N, CA, C and O of each residue as an XYZ file, in Angstrom:
740
protein
N     -57.508     57.453    231.085
C     -56.547     58.429    230.578
C     -56.941     58.820    229.156
O     -57.228     57.954    228.329
N     -56.956     60.091    228.877
C     -57.334     60.570    227.552
C     -56.164     60.474    226.593
O     -55.007     60.644    226.976
N     -56.482     60.206    225.366
C     -55.526     60.078    224.282
C     -54.995     61.473    223.923
O     -55.711     62.460    224.100
N     -53.774     61.573    223.432
C     -53.179     62.857    223.069
C     -53.977     63.583    221.998
O     -53.985     64.813    221.961
N     -54.667     62.817    221.101
C     -55.452     63.438    220.026
C     -56.706     64.110    220.560
O     -57.255     64.995    219.903
N     -57.173     63.705    221.744
C     -58.402     64.263    222.293
C     -58.161     65.052    223.571
O     -59.116     65.560    224.160
N     -56.941     65.169    224.010
C     -56.635     65.793    225.298
C     -57.118     67.242    225.393
O     -57.539     67.676    226.465
N     -57.066     67.986    224.311
C     -57.459     69.388    224.357
C     -58.856     69.638    223.802
O     -59.249     70.787    223.603
N     -59.597     68.582    223.555
C     -60.938     68.720    223.018
C     -61.961     68.463    224.121
O     -61.731     67.639    225.006
N     -63.079     69.165    224.068
C     -64.125     68.912    225.069
C     -64.751     67.543    224.841
O     -64.809     67.057    223.712
N     -65.220     66.926    225.925
C     -65.944     65.672    225.790
C     -67.220     65.925    225.005
O     -67.827     66.991    225.103
N     -67.616     64.929    224.228
C     -68.837     65.031    223.441
C     -69.985     64.344    224.162
O     -69.767     63.409    224.933
N     -71.208     64.802    223.915
C     -72.357     64.066    224.437
C     -72.507     62.744    223.673
O     -71.689     62.448    222.802
N     -73.512     61.962    223.975
C     -73.721     60.658    223.318
C     -73.891     60.777    221.807
O     -73.408     59.920    221.067
N     -74.555     61.805    221.345
C     -74.813     61.986    219.915
C     -75.134     63.449    219.663
O     -75.383     64.206    220.601
N     -75.128     63.842    218.405
C     -75.487     65.214    218.072
C     -74.822     65.695    216.806
O     -74.321     64.908    216.003
N     -74.828     66.998    216.645
C     -74.167     67.632    215.513
C     -72.669     67.604    215.795
O     -72.234     67.924    216.901
N     -71.902     67.231    214.816
C     -70.464     67.085    214.979
C     -69.789     68.463    214.981
O     -69.899     69.205    214.005
N     -69.096     68.807    216.064
C     -68.380     70.093    216.080
C     -67.277     70.109    215.012
O     -66.701     69.071    214.685
N     -66.998     71.289    214.482
C     -65.945     71.428    213.466
C     -64.622     70.828    213.949
O     -63.876     70.250    213.158
N     -64.332     70.964    215.247
C     -63.076     70.468    215.797
C     -62.965     68.946    215.756
O     -61.876     68.404    215.947
N     -64.074     68.251    215.511
C     -64.084     66.794    215.527
C     -64.344     66.177    214.145
O     -64.471     64.958    214.024
N     -64.423     67.008    213.117
C     -64.662     66.471    211.776
C     -63.531     65.528    211.373
O     -62.360     65.798    211.637
N     -63.894     64.434    210.738
C     -62.912     63.488    210.208
C     -63.060     63.541    208.690
O     -64.129     63.232    208.164
N     -62.008     63.924    207.984
C     -62.144     64.102    206.534
C     -62.364     62.781    205.807
O     -61.965     61.712    206.269
N     -63.014     62.896    204.656
C     -63.125     61.740    203.772
C     -61.733     61.299    203.368
O     -60.809     62.108    203.285
N     -61.594     60.030    203.123
C     -60.354     59.482    202.595
C     -60.691     59.018    201.179
O     -60.949     57.839    200.938
N     -60.682     59.974    200.252
C     -61.101     59.702    198.874
C     -60.116     60.318    197.892
O     -59.787     61.501    197.975
N     -59.663     59.506    196.981
C     -58.876     59.953    195.837
C     -59.424     59.203    194.621
O     -60.100     58.188    194.785
N     -59.152     59.673    193.426
C     -59.689     58.997    192.240
C     -59.187     57.559    192.081
O     -58.048     57.225    192.407
N     -60.089     56.734    191.568
C     -59.785     55.384    191.096
C     -59.319     54.399    192.169
O     -58.499     53.528    191.880
N     -59.818     54.515    193.389
C     -59.527     53.515    194.417
C     -60.197     52.194    194.051
O     -61.181     52.174    193.311
N     -59.670     51.110    194.562
C     -60.333     49.829    194.291
C     -61.554     49.647    195.178
O     -62.470     48.906    194.823
N     -61.581     50.325    196.347
C     -62.650     50.123    197.312
C     -62.786     51.347    198.214
O     -61.792     51.917    198.663
N     -64.029     51.738    198.472
C     -64.327     52.770    199.459
C     -65.355     52.183    200.420
O     -66.380     51.649    199.996
N     -65.071     52.286    201.722
C     -66.023     51.882    202.741
C     -66.823     53.106    203.153
O     -66.271     54.193    203.326
N     -68.133     52.919    203.310
C     -69.006     54.000    203.746
C     -69.795     53.542    204.961
O     -70.576     52.593    204.886
N     -69.584     54.227    206.082
C     -70.364     53.972    207.278
C     -71.554     54.899    207.339
O     -71.748     55.735    206.456
N     -72.348     54.753    208.378
C     -73.497     55.633    208.561
C     -73.021     56.995    209.054
O     -73.275     58.016    208.416
N     -72.334     57.005    210.185
C     -71.800     58.230    210.782
C     -70.750     57.817    211.797
O     -70.684     56.654    212.194
N     -69.939     58.758    212.210
C     -68.996     58.482    213.278
C     -69.759     58.181    214.563
O     -70.736     58.859    214.880
N     -69.321     57.184    215.290
C     -69.827     56.980    216.633
C     -69.175     57.997    217.557
O     -68.237     58.687    217.158
N     -69.664     58.096    218.790
C     -69.113     59.062    219.736
C     -67.614     58.866    219.927
O     -66.853     59.833    219.905
N     -67.193     57.631    220.113
C     -65.768     57.348    220.352
C     -64.917     57.748    219.143
O     -63.829     58.301    219.302
N     -65.413     57.469    217.941
C     -64.685     57.846    216.721
C     -64.624     59.361    216.567
O     -63.593     59.909    216.179
N     -65.721     60.028    216.869
C     -65.726     61.494    216.793
C     -64.747     62.074    217.805
O     -64.018     63.017    217.498
N     -64.729     61.516    219.004
C     -63.821     62.013    220.041
C     -62.355     61.788    219.632
O     -61.501     62.644    219.862
N     -62.078     60.632    219.028
C     -60.704     60.310    218.610
C     -60.347     60.923    217.260
O     -59.181     60.929    216.867
N     -61.341     61.433    216.558
C     -61.155     61.964    215.203
C     -60.525     60.918    214.297
O     -59.550     61.183    213.594
N     -61.108     59.714    214.329
C     -60.626     58.589    213.523
C     -61.789     57.640    213.253
O     -62.670     57.467    214.096
N     -61.784     57.038    212.091
C     -62.842     56.099    211.721
C     -62.764     54.802    212.536
O     -61.677     54.298    212.822
N     -63.928     54.277    212.899
C     -64.068     52.959    213.553
C     -63.146     52.834    214.776
O     -62.419     51.850    214.914
N     -63.184     53.838    215.655
C     -62.231     53.902    216.769
C     -62.671     53.169    218.035
O     -61.847     52.952    218.923
N     -63.917     52.790    218.144
C     -64.344     52.094    219.366
C     -63.640     50.734    219.438
O     -63.615     50.011    218.443
N     -63.068     50.372    220.589
C     -62.343     49.101    220.707
C     -63.205     47.867    220.400
O     -62.671     46.823    220.025
N     -64.520     47.976    220.552
C     -65.406     46.845    220.249
C     -65.767     46.732    218.784
O     -66.421     45.768    218.387
N     -65.354     47.698    217.963
C     -65.659     47.658    216.543
C     -64.686     46.708    215.855
O     -63.482     46.761    216.103
N     -65.207     45.838    214.991
C     -64.406     44.808    214.336
C     -63.822     45.243    212.989
O     -63.188     44.433    212.313
N     -64.019     46.497    212.586
C     -63.605     46.940    211.252
C     -62.133     46.659    210.964
O     -61.814     45.995    209.978
N     -61.238     47.155    211.809
C     -59.796     47.037    211.536
C     -59.339     45.586    211.597
O     -58.504     45.161    210.799
N     -59.879     44.835    212.530
C     -59.567     43.409    212.642
C     -60.029     42.667    211.381
O     -59.304     41.830    210.844
N     -61.237     42.983    210.918
C     -61.783     42.319    209.730
C     -60.953     42.621    208.484
O     -60.684     41.719    207.691
N     -60.546     43.869    208.302
C     -59.743     44.215    207.117
C     -58.479     43.373    207.036
O     -58.095     42.901    205.966
N     -57.848     43.196    208.175
C     -56.627     42.387    208.191
C     -56.950     40.902    208.008
O     -56.269     40.207    207.254
N     -57.973     40.424    208.684
C     -58.325     39.008    208.603
C     -58.709     38.573    207.191
O     -58.394     37.456    206.783
N     -59.384     39.444    206.443
C     -59.802     39.072    205.085
C     -58.730     39.382    204.044
O     -58.931     39.132    202.855
N     -57.607     39.918    204.475
C     -56.472     40.120    203.589
C     -56.439     41.428    202.834
O     -55.675     41.557    201.878
N     -57.244     42.412    203.231
C     -57.204     43.701    202.536
C     -56.088     44.608    203.032
O     -55.718     45.564    202.352
N     -55.547     44.317    204.213
C     -54.361     45.019    204.713
C     -53.338     43.984    205.163
O     -53.701     42.926    205.678
N     -52.085     44.286    204.971
C     -51.004     43.352    205.340
C     -50.825     43.247    206.851
O     -50.385     42.220    207.368
N     -51.174     44.324    207.548
C     -51.070     44.348    209.001
C     -52.366     44.912    209.554
O     -53.141     45.540    208.833
N     -52.592     44.685    210.834
C     -53.783     45.250    211.456
C     -53.503     46.702    211.808
O     -52.693     46.996    212.687
N     -54.175     47.595    211.118
C     -53.998     49.024    211.343
C     -54.812     49.472    212.550
O     -55.811     48.850    212.908
N     -54.373     50.550    213.162
C     -55.105     51.179    214.256
C     -55.974     52.286    213.677
O     -55.649     52.829    212.621
N     -57.072     52.635    214.344
C     -57.923     53.708    213.833
C     -57.164     55.000    213.523
O     -57.464     55.660    212.528
N     -56.193     55.370    214.348
C     -55.430     56.602    214.119
C     -54.626     56.555    212.828
O     -54.214     57.595    212.316
N     -54.399     55.350    212.296
C     -53.635     55.172    211.053
C     -54.528     55.072    209.829
O     -54.088     54.595    208.783
N     -55.787     55.518    209.941
C     -56.735     55.298    208.851
C     -56.252     55.823    207.501
O     -56.592     55.241    206.471
N     -55.479     56.889    207.473
C     -55.001     57.435    206.191
C     -54.105     56.451    205.440
O     -53.949     56.555    204.224
N     -53.523     55.505    206.157
C     -52.665     54.501    205.515
C     -53.469     53.541    204.629
O     -52.881     52.788    203.853
N     -54.785     53.558    204.733
C     -55.589     52.707    203.854
C     -55.378     53.059    202.384
O     -55.550     52.211    201.509
N     -55.008     54.304    202.116
C     -54.746     54.687    200.723
C     -53.622     53.847    200.118
O     -53.617     53.604    198.911
N     -52.667     53.400    200.946
C     -51.587     52.525    200.469
C     -52.131     51.207    199.921
O     -51.468     50.526    199.139
N     -53.336     50.860    200.340
C     -53.971     49.608    199.934
C     -55.075     49.835    198.905
O     -55.816     48.911    198.571
N     -55.184     51.063    198.405
C     -56.217     51.382    197.421
C     -57.605     51.458    198.022
O     -58.596     51.216    197.334
N     -57.686     51.796    199.316
C     -58.955     51.812    200.038
C     -59.214     53.213    200.588
O     -58.306     53.874    201.091
N     -60.465     53.651    200.483
C     -60.888     54.932    201.015
C     -61.987     54.774    202.051
O     -62.507     53.678    202.261
N     -62.335     55.887    202.701
C     -63.358     55.900    203.754
C     -64.221     57.153    203.656
O     -63.744     58.227    203.288
N     -65.485     56.998    203.989
C     -66.403     58.124    204.125
C     -67.582     57.672    204.978
O     -67.652     56.517    205.397
N     -68.499     58.586    205.227
C     -69.732     58.289    205.952
C     -70.898     58.964    205.249
O     -70.728     59.982    204.578
N     -72.077     58.390    205.405
C     -73.290     58.956    204.819
C     -73.702     60.236    205.549
O     -74.237     61.155    204.929
N     -73.458     60.302    206.846
C     -73.767     61.486    207.646
C     -72.443     62.077    208.135
O     -71.876     61.592    209.114
N     -71.958     63.093    207.480
C     -70.654     63.676    207.824
C     -70.748     64.743    208.906
O     -69.727     65.095    209.497
N     -71.935     65.268    209.184
C     -72.089     66.380    210.128
C     -72.721     65.970    211.461
O     -72.970     66.820    212.315
N     -72.981     64.670    211.641
C     -73.575     64.165    212.881
C     -72.746     62.997    213.396
O     -71.968     62.400    212.653
N     -72.920     62.678    214.670
C     -72.259     61.523    215.245
C     -73.221     60.828    216.195
O     -74.167     61.438    216.693
N     -72.974     59.557    216.439
C     -73.790     58.776    217.359
C     -74.158     57.437    216.749
O     -73.813     57.150    215.603
N     -74.855     56.625    217.515
C     -75.346     55.350    217.001
C     -76.419     55.601    215.951
O     -77.063     56.650    215.956
N     -76.611     54.650    215.060
C     -77.567     54.812    213.961
C     -78.940     55.269    214.450
O     -79.533     56.178    213.869
N     -79.445     54.650    215.509
C     -80.781     54.966    216.008
C     -80.872     56.376    216.585
O     -81.975     56.897    216.749
N     -79.748     57.001    216.894
C     -79.734     58.336    217.493
C     -79.616     59.453    216.454
O     -79.716     60.631    216.799
N     -79.407     59.098    215.203
C     -79.208     60.107    214.163
C     -80.545     60.631    213.662
O     -81.475     59.851    213.458
N     -80.656     61.951    213.460
C     -81.901     62.483    212.898
C     -82.036     62.074    211.429
O     -81.037     61.850    210.745
N     -83.248     61.981    210.966
C     -83.507     61.563    209.592
C     -82.829     62.414    208.548
O     -82.468     61.917    207.482
N     -82.647     63.700    208.837
C     -82.019     64.577    207.853
C     -80.493     64.569    207.916
O     -79.842     65.360    207.234
N     -79.921     63.685    208.725
C     -78.460     63.598    208.825
C     -77.839     62.958    207.590
O     -76.691     63.247    207.251
N     -78.587     62.095    206.920
C     -78.047     61.370    205.759
C     -78.036     62.276    204.536
O     -79.031     62.932    204.224
N     -76.900     62.304    203.848
C     -76.779     63.134    202.647
C     -76.377     62.250    201.472
O     -75.218     62.218    201.057
N     -77.371     61.533    200.951
C     -77.140     60.607    199.846
C     -76.654     61.335    198.593
O     -75.809     60.818    197.862
N     -77.178     62.518    198.348
C     -76.770     63.271    197.150
C     -75.296     63.648    197.223
O     -74.583     63.553    196.224
N     -74.834     64.074    198.390
C     -73.416     64.428    198.539
C     -72.537     63.198    198.352
O     -71.503     63.274    197.690
N     -72.935     62.065    198.925
C     -72.155     60.838    198.753
C     -72.120     60.427    197.289
O     -71.062     60.073    196.769
N     -73.261     60.472    196.624
C     -73.309     60.114    195.196
C     -72.352     60.999    194.407
O     -71.617     60.504    193.553
N     -72.351     62.289    194.681
C     -71.453     63.214    193.985
C     -69.987     62.872    194.214
O     -69.183     62.897    193.282
N     -69.643     62.553    195.458
C     -68.258     62.182    195.767
C     -67.842     60.914    195.016
O     -66.724     60.824    194.508
N     -68.743     59.945    194.954
C     -68.429     58.681    194.287
C     -68.352     58.875    192.770
O     -67.527     58.248    192.106
N     -69.190     59.723    192.234
C     -69.123     60.009    190.793
C     -67.788     60.648    190.419
O     -67.269     60.404    189.330
N     -67.232     61.459    191.308
C     -65.940     62.106    191.053
C     -64.787     61.125    191.285
O     -63.888     61.020    190.450
N     -64.805     60.416    192.400
C     -63.688     59.523    192.761
C     -63.678     58.232    191.941
O     -62.611     57.675    191.685
N     -64.841     57.756    191.529
C     -64.989     56.564    190.674
C     -64.239     55.322    191.185
O     -63.481     54.709    190.434
N     -64.445     54.948    192.459
C     -63.821     53.700    192.934
C     -64.471     52.506    192.236
O     -65.584     52.616    191.721
N     -63.788     51.382    192.218
C     -64.386     50.177    191.627
C     -65.565     49.677    192.442
O     -66.543     49.176    191.887
N     -65.471     49.814    193.795
C     -66.520     49.302    194.669
C     -66.761     50.270    195.813
O     -65.819     50.830    196.375
N     -68.031     50.463    196.155
C     -68.435     51.204    197.342
C     -69.112     50.198    198.261
O     -70.157     49.643    197.919
N     -68.518     49.962    199.429
C     -69.047     48.983    200.380
C     -69.612     49.707    201.594
O     -68.891     50.416    202.295
N     -70.894     49.525    201.836
C     -71.548     50.095    203.003
C     -71.302     49.179    204.193
O     -71.493     47.966    204.095
N     -70.880     49.749    205.315
C     -70.572     48.931    206.485
C     -71.779     48.748    207.390
O     -71.629     48.429    208.570
N     -72.963     48.945    206.851
C     -74.200     48.613    207.559
C     -75.367     48.705    206.576
O     -75.303     49.404    205.565
N     -76.423     47.983    206.906
C     -77.652     48.089    206.117
C     -78.266     49.480    206.276
O     -78.924     49.975    205.361
N     -78.058     50.107    207.423
C     -78.598     51.452    207.642
C     -77.972     52.440    206.666
O     -78.678     53.248    206.063
N     -76.661     52.381    206.508
C     -75.991     53.275    205.548
C     -76.471     52.993    204.131
O     -76.757     53.922    203.375
N     -76.560     51.723    203.769
C     -77.025     51.353    202.428
C     -78.459     51.818    202.207
O     -78.786     52.356    201.149
N     -79.317     51.608    203.209
C     -80.709     52.022    203.089
C     -80.854     53.521    202.948
O     -81.682     53.997    202.172
N     -80.044     54.278    203.703
C     -80.076     55.725    203.598
C     -79.639     56.218    202.229
O     -80.153     57.216    201.724
N     -78.688     55.513    201.635
C     -78.197     55.891    200.315
C     -79.168     55.465    199.217
O     -79.454     56.230    198.296
N     -79.669     54.242    199.323
C     -80.540     53.691    198.282
C     -82.000     54.100    198.427
O     -82.809     53.878    197.526
N     -82.332     54.702    199.573
C     -83.709     55.131    199.784
C     -84.662     53.976    200.019
O     -85.831     54.045    199.640
N     -84.168     52.910    200.646
C     -84.994     51.740    200.941
C     -84.882     51.388    202.412
O     -83.852     51.655    203.032
N     -85.933     50.787    202.991
C     -85.820     50.317    204.375
C     -84.812     49.177    204.469
O     -84.622     48.425    203.513
N     -84.172     49.056    205.624
C     -83.131     48.034    205.787
C     -83.662     46.620    205.568
O     -82.913     45.743    205.138
N     -84.927     46.389    205.856
C     -85.517     45.064    205.652
C     -85.590     44.661    204.189
O     -85.780     43.484    203.881
N     -85.444     45.608    203.296
C     -85.478     45.318    201.860
C     -84.087     45.367    201.232
O     -83.945     45.460    200.013
N     -83.068     45.305    202.083
C     -81.691     45.324    201.589
C     -81.026     44.014    201.976
O     -81.058     43.602    203.135
N     -80.432     43.376    201.000
C     -79.709     42.131    201.276
C     -78.214     42.434    201.392
O     -77.715     43.413    200.838
N     -77.528     41.578    202.115
C     -76.079     41.697    202.199
C     -75.467     41.250    200.883
O     -76.052     40.439    200.165
N     -74.299     41.772    200.569
C     -73.582     41.360    199.378
C     -73.683     42.373    198.261
O     -74.048     43.530    198.471
N     -73.349     41.907    197.059
C     -73.329     42.753    195.866
C     -74.749     43.182    195.499
O     -75.676     42.372    195.513
N     -74.907     44.450    195.175
C     -76.209     45.018    194.823
C     -76.330     45.162    193.312
O     -75.324     45.184    192.603
N     -77.550     45.259    192.826
C     -77.756     45.437    191.380
C     -77.502     46.882    190.955
O     -77.144     47.130    189.803
N     -77.682     47.842    191.872
C     -77.456     49.253    191.556
C     -75.964     49.551    191.433
O     -75.122     48.865    192.011
N     -75.666     50.587    190.669
C     -74.305     51.101    190.564
C     -74.366     52.631    190.636
O     -75.435     53.230    190.518
N     -73.218     53.237    190.828
C     -73.063     54.687    190.692
C     -72.041     54.846    189.586
O     -70.837     54.761    189.828
N     -72.516     55.074    188.378
C     -71.622     55.054    187.216
C     -70.987     53.675    187.143
O     -71.699     52.671    187.166
N     -69.655     53.602    187.054
C     -68.994     52.297    186.999
C     -68.780     51.649    188.375
O     -68.308     50.516    188.458
N     -69.121     52.355    189.436
C     -68.872     51.870    190.799
C     -69.952     50.887    191.229
O     -71.136     51.220    191.257
N     -69.526     49.672    191.564
C     -70.462     48.664    192.072
C     -70.691     48.894    193.565
O     -69.841     49.451    194.260
N     -71.849     48.458    194.041
C     -72.232     48.651    195.438
C     -72.310     47.313    196.153
O     -72.755     46.316    195.584
N     -71.874     47.301    197.405
C     -71.831     46.090    198.220
C     -72.282     46.460    199.627
O     -71.942     47.534    200.124
N     -73.045     45.578    200.274
C     -73.516     45.829    201.633
C     -72.949     44.770    202.570
O     -73.049     43.570    202.316
N     -72.357     45.241    203.646
C     -71.730     44.383    204.655
C     -72.523     44.405    205.956
O     -73.239     45.369    206.230
N     -72.401     43.354    206.756
C     -72.949     43.441    208.112
C     -72.073     44.407    208.917
O     -70.856     44.456    208.742
N     -72.706     45.156    209.784
C     -71.996     46.162    210.561
C     -70.933     45.546    211.461
O     -71.183     44.535    212.117
N     -69.732     46.159    211.497
C     -68.691     45.692    212.408
C     -68.846     46.261    213.822
O     -68.061     45.930    214.710
N     -69.849     47.109    214.035
C     -70.048     47.748    215.333
C     -70.355     46.721    216.413
O     -71.018     45.714    216.163
N     -69.872     46.987    217.594
C     -70.160     46.110    218.727
C     -71.640     46.020    219.034
O     -72.104     44.996    219.535
N     -72.398     47.081    218.742
C     -73.838     47.064    219.009
C     -74.586     46.168    218.026
O     -75.741     45.817    218.270
N     -73.949     45.795    216.928
C     -74.578     44.922    215.936
C     -73.966     43.524    215.943
O     -74.132     42.776    214.980
N     -73.276     43.167    216.992
C     -72.534     41.901    217.053
C     -73.396     40.682    216.738
O     -72.894     39.709    216.176
N     -74.663     40.713    217.081
C     -75.550     39.584    216.818
C     -75.754     39.304    215.341
O     -76.204     38.217    214.979
N     -75.434     40.259    214.482
C     -75.598     40.100    213.039
C     -74.263     39.924    212.320
O     -74.221     39.863    211.091
N     -73.186     39.843    213.073
C     -71.851     39.785    212.487
C     -71.657     38.514    211.682
O     -72.045     37.424    212.103
N     -71.043     38.677    210.504
C     -70.714     37.542    209.640
C     -69.486     37.920    208.823
O     -69.580     38.710    207.883
N     -68.344     37.363    209.177
C     -67.105     37.663    208.457
C     -67.146     37.108    207.033
O     -66.399     37.565    206.167
N     -68.009     36.132    206.790
C     -68.105     35.533    205.455
C     -68.440     36.547    204.372
O     -67.885     36.486    203.275
N     -69.336     37.475    204.663
C     -69.690     38.510    203.684
C     -68.499     39.425    203.423
O     -68.323     39.905    202.304
N     -67.693     39.668    204.430
C     -66.486     40.468    204.262
C     -65.477     39.727    203.377
O     -64.813     40.347    202.546
N     -65.359     38.414    203.549
C     -64.492     37.610    202.675
C     -64.981     37.682    201.227
O     -64.177     37.782    200.301
N     -66.293     37.629    201.038
C     -66.864     37.734    199.695
C     -66.449     39.054    199.034
O     -66.072     39.080    197.862
N     -66.524     40.144    199.799
C     -66.092     41.448    199.290
C     -64.619     41.409    198.891
O     -64.259     41.876    197.811
N     -63.768     40.859    199.753
C     -62.338     40.801    199.457
C     -62.083     40.018    198.188
O     -61.206     40.381    197.404
N     -62.835     38.946    197.968
C     -62.685     38.163    196.744
C     -63.044     38.964    195.501
O     -62.439     38.778    194.445
N     -64.020     39.851    195.621
C     -64.439     40.662    194.471
C     -63.461     41.783    194.148
O     -63.242     42.091    192.977
N     -62.869     42.395    195.170
C     -61.975     43.538    194.920
C     -60.516     43.110    194.832
O     -59.673     43.901    194.409
N     -60.201     41.887    195.220
C     -58.821     41.397    195.177
C     -58.080     41.728    196.457
O     -58.189     42.829    196.996
N     -57.342     40.770    196.918
C     -56.581     40.951    198.166
C     -55.229     41.511    197.895
O     -54.453     41.728    198.825
């Protein structure tokens, strides 16, 4: 059964250019304590028009487990993260699909840098090494999890293991706890 948010939208292919009807806006306002940045919307998230919407994705569960949200939010409630001083964005805003399916020119590091320079959150946390690598211009093998030495103005950078179900073999909630300790619960 299709969700009411997607009932009047055409089904999407596995990956591709994101139709205007499926764009999910950034959740950015000035001076947030934390902004999460993914690589791109997955197909399920693009179809639902909500961040981290695939049921196998651990993002929403992790936020609650590490104490960054008082309750476990649903993907459709993503705008409520602002109540917790948390924002959301993606490195590739015009494409959707799994990381390996995204074209090389999908990543827009300059646009993300500009957004972060304006919003000035205390921390920018990448929810995958792929997103961090695309932003930092380094291969994922040269990126470590945790706090990075680079900053964007006053904004510190942090890299998390991906909460995606396809990356389950690399999952480690401990790094997420480390992030929560740095930004405050």
